[in-house]
ZAMARGU-4260 file (C-alpha; in steps of 0.2 Angstrom, whole numbers, plus 5000, padded with zeros to 4 digits):
<rodrens>
0) 5027/5053/5073 | 5038/5062/5082 | 5051/5062/5066 | 5035/5069/5058 | 5032/5082/5069
5) 5051/5087/5071 | 5054/5087/5051 | 5038/5099/5049 | 5040/5111/5063 | 5038/5126/5055
10) 5022/5122/5046 | 5014/5115/5062 | 5018/5133/5071 | 5011/5141/5056 | 4996/5132/5059
15) 4995/5133/5075 | 4997/5153/5077 | 4983/5154/5063 | 4971/5142/5073 | 4973/5152/5088
20) 4973/5170/5079 | 4955/5164/5071 | 4950/5158/5089 | 4953/5176/5095 | 4945/5185/5082
25) 4930/5176/5083 | 4929/5181/5102 | 4933/5199/5097 | 4920/5198/5084 | 4906/5188/5097
30) 4909/5206/5107 | 4906/5217/5093 | 4925/5223/5092 | 4923/5224/5074 | 4938/5233/5068
35) 4949/5222/5080 | 4943/5204/5074 | 4945/5210/5055 | 4964/5214/5059 | 4966/5198/5069
40) 4958/5188/5054 | 4968/5195/5043 | 4984/5193/5052 | 4977/5174/5054 | 4975/5173/5035
45) 4992/5180/5031 | 5001/5168/5042 | 4996/5153/5033 | 4991/5160/5017 | 5006/5171/5009
50) 5016/5157/5003 | 5001/5150/4993 | 4998/5166/4986 | 5017/5167/4981 | 5017/5149/4974
55) 4999/5154/4965 | 5007/5169/4956 | 5023/5159/4951 | 5012/5145/4943 | 5002/5157/4934
60) 5017/5168/4926 | 5029/5149/4925 | 5014/5137/4919 | 5001/5150/4911 | 4989/5141/4920
65) 4977/5142/4936 | 4984/5132/4949 | 4977/5122/4964 | 4984/5136/4976 | 4975/5148/4962
70) 4958/5143/4967 | 4961/5144/4986 | 4967/5159/4983 | 4952/5165/4976 | 4941/5156/4985
75) 4947/5165/5001 | 4950/5181/4995 | 4933/5180/4988 | 4925/5176/5007 | 4936/5190/5013
80) 4931/5203/5003 | 4912/5201/5006 | 4916/5200/5026 | 4916/5183/5027 | 4934/5182/5035
85) 4931/5166/5046 | 4926/5156/5032 | 4943/5164/5021 | 4952/5159/5035 | 4945/5140/5038
90) 4946/5138/5018 | 4967/5143/5018 | 4969/5132/5034 | 4962/5115/5028 | 4970/5118/5015
95) 4987/5118/5021 | 4983/5105/5034 | 4980/5095/5020 | 4995/5099/5011 | 5006/5095/5028
100) 4999/5077/5027 | 5000/5075/5009 | 5020/5079/5009 | 5020/5068/5026 | 5015/5052/5016
105) 5027/5055/5003 | 5042/5058/5015 | 5036/5042/5022 | 5036/5031/5007 | 5054/5039/5004
110) 5060/5034/5021 | 5053/5015/5019 | 5068/5012/5004 | 5081/5017/5016 | 5073/5004/5026
115) 5075/4989/5014 | 5094/4989/5017 | 5088/4978/5032 | 5088/4963/5021 | 5105/4964/5013
120) 5117/4965/5028 | 5131/4976/5028 | 5144/4966/5034 | 5152/4948/5027 | 5161/4935/5037
125) 5177/4929/5027 | 5181/4911/5026 | 5196/4916/5041 | 5183/4921/5053 | 5187/4941/5049
130) 5169/4952/5046 | 5173/4965/5034 | 5161/4978/5025 | 5152/4968/5013 | 5155/4983/4999
135) 5174/4976/5001 | 5170/4958/4997 | 5176/4954/4980 | 5169/4941/4967 | 5178/4925/4969
140) 5180/4928/4988 | 5175/4914/5000 | 5162/4921/5013 | 5155/4910/5029 | 5136/4912/5035
145) 5132/4905/5051 | 5115/4897/5055 | 5102/4913/5060 | 5110/4925/5047 | 5106/4932/5030
150) 5115/4928/5015 | 5125/4945/5013 | 5129/4943/4994 | 5124/4932/4980 | 5135/4916/4976
155) 5138/4897/4974 | 5138/4884/4989 | 5155/4877/4992 | 5151/4867/5007 | 5140/4864/5019
160) 5122/4857/5015 | 5107/4865/5023 | 5090/4874/5021 | 5089/4893/5016 | 5072/4903/5019
165) 5072/4912/5002 | 5052/4920/5003 | 5059/4937/5007 | 5067/4937/4990 | 5058/4924/4980
170) 5041/4923/4990 | 5041/4903/4990 | 5034/4895/5004 | 5043/4881/5009 | 5063/4881/5013
175) 5076/4876/5000 | 5088/4864/5002 | 5105/4869/4997 | 5123/4860/4994 | 5138/4862/4985
180) 5135/4871/4968 | 5116/4877/4973 | 5115/4896/4971 | 5111/4906/4986 | 5104/4926/4983
185) 5109/4940/4996 | 5094/4943/5008 | 5090/4924/5010 | 5090/4918/5028 | 5102/4901/5031
190) 5091/4892/5043 | 5102/4877/5050 | 5120/4873/5045 | 5135/4885/5042 | 5139/4887/5023
195) 5153/4893/5013 | 5149/4902/4998 | 5160/4909/4983 | 5154/4927/4978 | 5149/4929/4960
200) 5140/4946/4961 | 5148/4961/4970 | 5136/4971/4983 | 5129/4983/4971 | 5123/4970/4960
205) 5116/4958/4973 | 5098/4952/4973 | 5094/4961/4988 | 5101/4978/4980 | 5091/4975/4965
210) 5077/4976/4974 | 5081/4991/4982 | 5085/4998/4964 | 5068/4991/4956 | 5059/4999/4971
215) 5068/5017/4969 | 5064/5017/4948 | 5044/5011/4953 | 5040/5024/4963 | 5048/5036/4952
220) 5038/5028/4935 | 5021/5025/4947 | 5008/5039/4940 | 5002/5047/4956 | 4984/5052/4951
225) 4980/5072/4952 | 4969/5076/4965 | 4952/5082/4960 | 4952/5099/4968 | 4971/5103/4957
230) 4959/5095/4941 | 4946/5105/4946 | 4955/5122/4948 | 4962/5121/4930 | 4944/5124/4923
235) 4934/5130/4936 | 4947/5146/4942 | 4951/5154/4925 | 4932/5153/4919 | 4927/5163/4935
240) 4941/5175/4933 | 4938/5177/4915 | 4920/5181/4917 | 4923/5194/4933 | 4936/5202/4921
245) 4925/5203/4908 | 4910/5210/4918 | 4921/5222/4926 | 4928/5229/4910 | 4916/5226/4894
250) 4898/5234/4901 | 4907/5249/4907 | 4913/5254/4889 | 4894/5255/4884 | 4889/5263/4900
255) 4898/5279/4899 | 4915/5271/4907 | 4905/5270/4923 | 4916/5258/4930 | 4911/5258/4948
260) 4895/5248/4949 | 4903/5236/4938 | 4918/5232/4948 | 4907/5230/4962 | 4895/5218/4953
265) 4912/5209/4947 | 4916/5208/4964 | 4900/5201/4970 | 4902/5188/4957 | 4919/5183/4962
270) 4912/5182/4980 | 4896/5171/4975 | 4909/5160/4964 | 4919/5157/4979 | 4919/5138/4980
275) 4918/5137/4998 | 4905/5124/5000 | 4914/5110/4991 | 4931/5116/4994 | 4927/5114/5014
280) 4915/5099/5009 | 4926/5089/4998 | 4941/5085/5008 | 4930/5083/5025 | 4922/5069/5013
285) 4938/5062/5009 | 4944/5064/5028 | 4929/5055/5034 | 4929/5041/5021 | 4947/5038/5026
290) 4942/5038/5044 | 4927/5025/5042 | 4941/5013/5034 | 4953/5015/5048 | 4938/5009/5060
295) 4937/4994/5050 | 4955/4992/5048 | 4960/4998/5033 | 4972/5012/5033 | 4970/5023/5016
300) 4985/5035/5013 | 4975/5050/5005 | 4962/5057/4996 | 4972/5053/4980 | 4970/5034/4983
305) 4954/5036/4986 | 4951/5043/4969 | 4962/5029/4961 | 4953/5014/4971 | 4936/5018/4962
310) 4946/5015/4946 | 4954/4997/4948 | 4946/4986/4936 | 4961/4973/4940 | 4971/4966/4954
315) 4986/4956/4956 | 4989/4946/4971 | 5004/4940/4979 | 5000/4922/4985 | 5011/4916/5002
320) 5003/4927/5016 | 4990/4936/5005 | 4979/4923/4998 | 4986/4909/5010 | 4990/4909/5028
325) 5010/4909/5028 | 5011/4894/5037 | 5015/4876/5033 | 5003/4861/5035 | 5000/4846/5028
330) 4990/4848/5012 | 4988/4828/5008 | 4993/4810/5013 | 4994/4797/5000 | 4997/4778/5006
335) 5002/4763/4996 | 4989/4748/4993 | 4990/4740/5011 | 4993/4756/5021 | 4982/4767/5029
340) 4985/4786/5029 | 4984/4788/5047 | 4998/4774/5047 | 5008/4785/5036 | 5006/4802/5046
345) 5011/4790/5061 | 5027/4784/5054 | 5032/4800/5048 | 5030/4808/5064 | 5041/4795/5073
350) 5055/4800/5060 | 5053/4818/5060 | 5050/4820/5079 | 5068/4827/5084 | 5070/4837/5069
355) 5066/4855/5069 | 5064/4857/5050 | 5048/4867/5045 | 5041/4853/5036 | 5045/4841/5050
360) 5035/4854/5062 | 5019/4854/5050 | 5020/4835/5050 | 5022/4835/5071 | 5007/4848/5071
365) 4996/4838/5058 | 4998/4822/5069 | 4991/4835/5085 | 4977/4834/5076 | 4972/4816/5076
370) 4978/4814/5092 | 4992/4801/5084 | 5003/4792/5097 | 5018/4802/5102 | 5030/4789/5100
375) 5050/4791/5096 | 5061/4782/5086 | 5078/4776/5091 | 5094/4778/5082 | 5089/4792/5074
380) 5099/4801/5061 | 5096/4816/5049 | 5106/4819/5033 | 5104/4837/5030 | 5096/4841/5013
385) 5091/4823/5010 | 5080/4815/5025 | 5079/4808/5042 | 5078/4789/5047 | 5075/4779/5061
390) 5074/4762/5071 | 5055/4758/5078 | 5045/4744/5083 | 5037/4744/5066 | 5055/4744/5057
395) 5066/4753/5049 | 5059/4771/5045 | 5065/4784/5031 | 5057/4800/5027 | 5064/4813/5016
400) 5065/4815/4996 | 5064/4802/4982 | 5081/4798/4980 | 5085/4797/5002 | 5070/4784/5002
405) 5070/4774/4987 | 5056/4777/4980 | 5051/4774/4961 | 5036/4784/4960 | 5029/4801/4952
410) 5021/4809/4966 | 5022/4829/4969 | 5023/4827/4988 | 5037/4834/4999 | 5039/4820/5010
415) 5041/4802/5004 | 5043/4786/5015 | 5048/4769/5017 | 5046/4756/5030 | 5060/4743/5030
420) 5066/4749/5011 | 5047/4749/5004 | 5040/4764/4998 | 5024/4765/5007 | 5018/4783/5005
425) 5020/4803/5005 | 5014/4817/5012 | 5011/4835/5003 | 5015/4851/5012 | 5011/4868/5009
430) 5004/4884/5017 | 4986/4885/5019 | 4973/4896/5008 | 4964/4908/5018 | 4945/4903/5022
435) 4939/4919/5014 | 4950/4922/4999 | 4936/4914/4987 | 4922/4926/4997 | 4935/4941/4993
440) 4937/4937/4974 | 4918/4934/4973 | 4915/4952/4981 | 4928/4958/4970 | 4919/4953/4953
445) 4903/4960/4960 | 4912/4978/4962 | 4917/4977/4945 | 4935/4972/4945 | 4937/4962/4930
450) 4953/4953/4930 | 4960/4944/4947 | 4979/4939/4943 | 4991/4929/4956 | 5008/4933/4954
455) 5020/4921/4966 | 5037/4916/4967 | 5030/4900/4973 | 5031/4882/4962 | 5019/4881/4948
460) 5008/4867/4955 | 5005/4876/4971 | 5001/4893/4962 | 4989/4885/4949 | 4981/4874/4963
465) 4976/4891/4972 | 4972/4899/4955 | 4958/4885/4953 | 4952/4887/4968 | 4949/4904/4967
470) 4945/4904/4950 | 4958/4919/4945 | 4958/4923/4927 | 4979/4923/4926 | 4991/4915/4937
475) 5010/4918/4937 | 5022/4906/4946 | 5041/4905/4950 | 5043/4924/4949 | 5059/4934/4956
480) 5054/4951/4961 | 5060/4959/4943 | 5049/4945/4936 | 5033/4951/4946 | 5037/4969/4941
485) 5037/4963/4924 | 5021/4953/4924 | 5014/4969/4932 | 5018/4980/4919 | 5012/4968/4905
490) 4994/4969/4914 | 4995/4987/4914 | 5000/4990/4897 | 4983/4984/4892 | 4973/4991/4906
495) 4954/4999/4903 | 4957/5005/4922 | 4968/5006/4937 | 4979/4990/4943 | 4980/4987/4959
500) 4994/4974/4969 | 4990/4966/4984 | 5006/4958/4994 | 5016/4956/5011 | 5033/4954/5009
505) 5050/4963/5005 | 5049/4955/4989 | 5033/4962/4985 | 5038/4980/4987 | 5044/4986/4970
510) 5028/4979/4963 | 5018/4989/4977 | 5025/5005/4972 | 5023/5002/4955 | 5004/4997/4955
515) 4992/5011/4952 | 4986/5006/4971 | 4999/4995/4981 | 4989/4987/4995 | 4999/4977/5009
520) 4994/4966/5022 | 5000/4974/5036 | 5001/4963/5053 | 5013/4951/5043 | 5020/4961/5031
525) 5037/4971/5033 | 5038/4988/5037 | 5046/4993/5019 | 5030/4984/5011 | 5019/4996/5023
530) 5025/5011/5020 | 5027/5007/5000 | 5009/5004/4998 | 4993/5017/4996 | 4983/5005/5007
535) 4986/4993/5023 | 4975/4982/5029 | 4981/4981/5045 | 4972/4963/5050 | 4977/4955/5036
540) 4960/4951/5031 | 4960/4949/5013 | 4939/4953/5013 | 4945/4971/5019 | 4953/4973/5000
545) 4935/4973/4992 | 4929/4984/5007 | 4942/4997/5004 | 4935/4998/4985 | 4917/5000/4992
550) 4920/5013/5004 | 4932/5022/4992 | 4917/5021/4979 | 4904/5029/4992 | 4915/5043/4997
555) 4918/5047/4979 | 4899/5047/4976 | 4897/5059/4992 | 4909/5071/4984 | 4900/5072/4967
560) 4884/5075/4978 | 4894/5089/4986 | 4900/5097/4971 | 4883/5095/4961 | 4873/5104/4974
565) 4885/5117/4977 | 4887/5122/4959 | 4868/5122/4956 | 4865/5134/4970 | 4880/5144/4964
570) 4873/5144/4947 | 4855/5150/4951 | 4860/5163/4964 | 4873/5169/4951 | 4859/5171/4939
575) 4847/5179/4952 | 4861/5191/4959 | 4864/5197/4940 | 4846/5200/4938 | 4845/5210/4953
580) 4832/5200/4960 | 4842/5194/4976 | 4855/5205/4987 | 4872/5200/4989 | 4867/5197/5006
585) 4855/5183/5004 | 4867/5176/4990 | 4880/5174/5006 | 4868/5167/5017 | 4863/5154/5003
590) 4882/5150/5001 | 4883/5147/5020 | 4867/5136/5020 | 4876/5124/5005 | 4891/5125/5015
595) 4883/5117/5032 | 4871/5104/5019 | 4888/5100/5010 | 4896/5096/5028 | 4882/5087/5035
600) 4881/5077/5019 | 4900/5074/5020 | 4898/5065/5036 | 4889/5050/5027 | 4904/5043/5021
605) 4910/5040/5039 | 4895/5030/5044
</rodrens>
């Protein structure tokens, strides 16, 4: 926040000066010091309006079209011409404040890309122990990575056997066992033993760098929805100005070239047409909608995002940490004939008691739920990458991979167990589905979201199981970050509306950036994922995804109510004024009345 203020110091000062001058002018006006108040109002207006007016003129000359800035200029100047100085200043002030925060959001997204470098260490340890800049390491060099360190460059393991957390790159929930010949990628976390790696790709071609490059390209490629007020300006502003010009020029030619009354009528029409009611109420409605969402733990980054959310017809979800709890747990226990499942759990727990492997911790946690005896084996031996074994009063226990245990079976489970050389059962380990993920999918269907898709780096069997439970339309598995991006692009090619993507990890950043709406699960998500997204679910509640769409749709409904209300009154007053049935004063009074009604209606978006 401090950096935000410092980077936009000049704009903040201008807005603050204009606010103070507007307050002073209003006070002077209340004491009937009209001339002084008018001068101060004009000064206040000039402070914030001069750059907008210059930009409007530039767009008119270069683009040959009436821009958003031109609409603000016409709206505010129209109010100033008829003596509504306070209203004119407020229109321009609100517009400038909105622009300031819009730019701040863009700057935040750009800075998030710089933070991505945290997944790619800048230094590498050469085999002799010297630490050098990772960019100086060449293909074929040997580097060492100690436990708890991130791998700086892609390569193949030369020596060492251990576990690597690849979730940041691939999204796979269970740590991967690596040994001589295994490929490891930059950005992955080495968990338990030192490994030597022969570098096969330089820093600029590494997996981590590819994520950064993909994110940058995706942000450039992503089409940002044009704000409604900008689209409206392109149609409304030229029509109003053209009609005013026609009234000022054409009728006098048939009235003895008496321009004065017709020019006054043209200015009156311009003033009446000033869209102050929705110029103020539309951003206020968006503000109220965004404020209401924030109370519910949903951060929506601007009005463009609200517009985009209302058009979402397909949502793709990451699995690990988004639809699941991102914690390993026991998913199933299978026992061979003659053995009880609780006995299988107890034997594995005895064998895994001293292990620090994440899967071992999941088994111990499951055993605690059922109050399994806290027994410890003897002669404990852990063969890294294969399994553990120990002696117990029940016999010699082995727990681990199929070859280590000596089992001949087709179980898909992660941990197999043998007792005195006989295979007796197995335990499946996975990440648990969030209890309300299915509820969220049901709510999305009711909101008109036609496709629910899962894009995951996890194994096919696990992804398919989640897809079946949630009734997802499509499920992709074993995807690398670039594969996720390609899969999303395929979905977006045939889209009938907007496509959203919901994820939480660094490997989701390119996809979050590319989607029409990126939704980050903020509590456990990386800072870069949060900043690359358009919506942040602060407490990781998956039900907040459909809630964000519902809030956006309600907000947009109120916006249209305000536009229709204000435009209807404008048309009626223009007709009555043209027929001479109402004076200019009554037209202005009606405009203020509509403004108040629109503002009161806008507050509904915040309830």
